[in-house]
N, C-alpha and C positions, 0 to 999 in steps of 0.2 A: 578690306582689312590687310590682305597680303600686300597690296600696293602701298598702303600706308607704312607698313613695317619696312618694306624695301626702301622707301624714300627716306625714312628716319635713319636707317643703317647707312644709306648712301650719304646723307648729309653729315652723319657722325664721322664717317671715313674721310670725307673731305675736310672736316674741321680738324681732325687729327693730323692729316697731311699738311695742311696750312700752318698749323701750330708747330709741328715738328720742324718744318722748314724755317719758320721764323726763329724758333728757339736755337737752331743749329748755328745761326749767325753767319757772318761773312767768313769765318775761319773753317767752316765745314768743308770736308773733303770726302766725298762719297767713294772715291777710289781706295782710300786708306781703309775706310770702314768695311768695304766689300772684301778687301784682302784679309782683314782681321776675322771677319765672319767666316771666310773660306778656310783659313787656318784653324779656326776653332772647330769647324766640321771635320777637318782632317785629323785633328787630335782625338776628337770623340769617336770617330770611325776607327781609329787605331786602337783605342781602349776597348771598344766593343768587339773587335775581331781578335783581340789578344796580341796584335803586332806591337803594341806599346805596353811596357810594364808600367805599374803604378809610379815608380820612381821616375821613369823617363817622362811620363805624362805630367807629373807634378813640376818637373824642371821646365818642360815646354810651356806649361801654364804660367809659371813665374816669369818667363821671358815675355809672354803675351801681356801680362799684367804690367810689366816694366814699359813696354811700348805704349800701352794705354796711358800710363803716368807721364811719359815723356810728351805724348801728344797733348795732354791737358796742360802741361807746363808751357809747351810751345804756343798753345792757343790762349794763354792767360792774358796776353796783351791784346786779343782780339784779332790778330792777324797771323795766318800761317803762311810764312814766306816760302819762296821756291826752294831756298836752301833747307828749311826745316822740313818741307815735304820730302826733299831728296834724302835727308837723314832718316826720316821714318821709313821710307821705302828700302833703304839699305838695311835697317834693322829688320824689317819684315822679310827681306830676302835672306838674311842670315838665319832667321827662325825657320823659314820655309826649308832651307837646306837642312837644318837640324832635325826638322820633322821627318824629312825623307830618310835621312841617315838612321834615325832611331827606329823607323818603321821597317827598315831593310837590313838591320844589323844582325838578324838571326836570333835575337832574344825574343822569346815568345812566352805569353802567359797561358797556361793551360785552362781553356775555357770549357772543357768537357767536365761534367759533373758525374 
């Protein structure tokens, strides 16, 4: 029974991976997605520790949403060109600097209750 469950889970995982790779299409860029996920983690960590105020976190989230929107618009023709990828990376660089600055600007939220 245990072997059957593990084989079903393994087959399901493989199907999800193949489907997501096919759905991502030719314009997928795992580097961009990894950077965006990393920046989301940094923002969440800053909120959790109180290094980011709610206002700062909201501003950074809006920047991230704008980058996701830009990426979708760039991919709408099915091709993410080298120039478009470079533009997304510049936008991500700018947001990364903003995250660092916001987390180290001395403004803190009192997390002690």
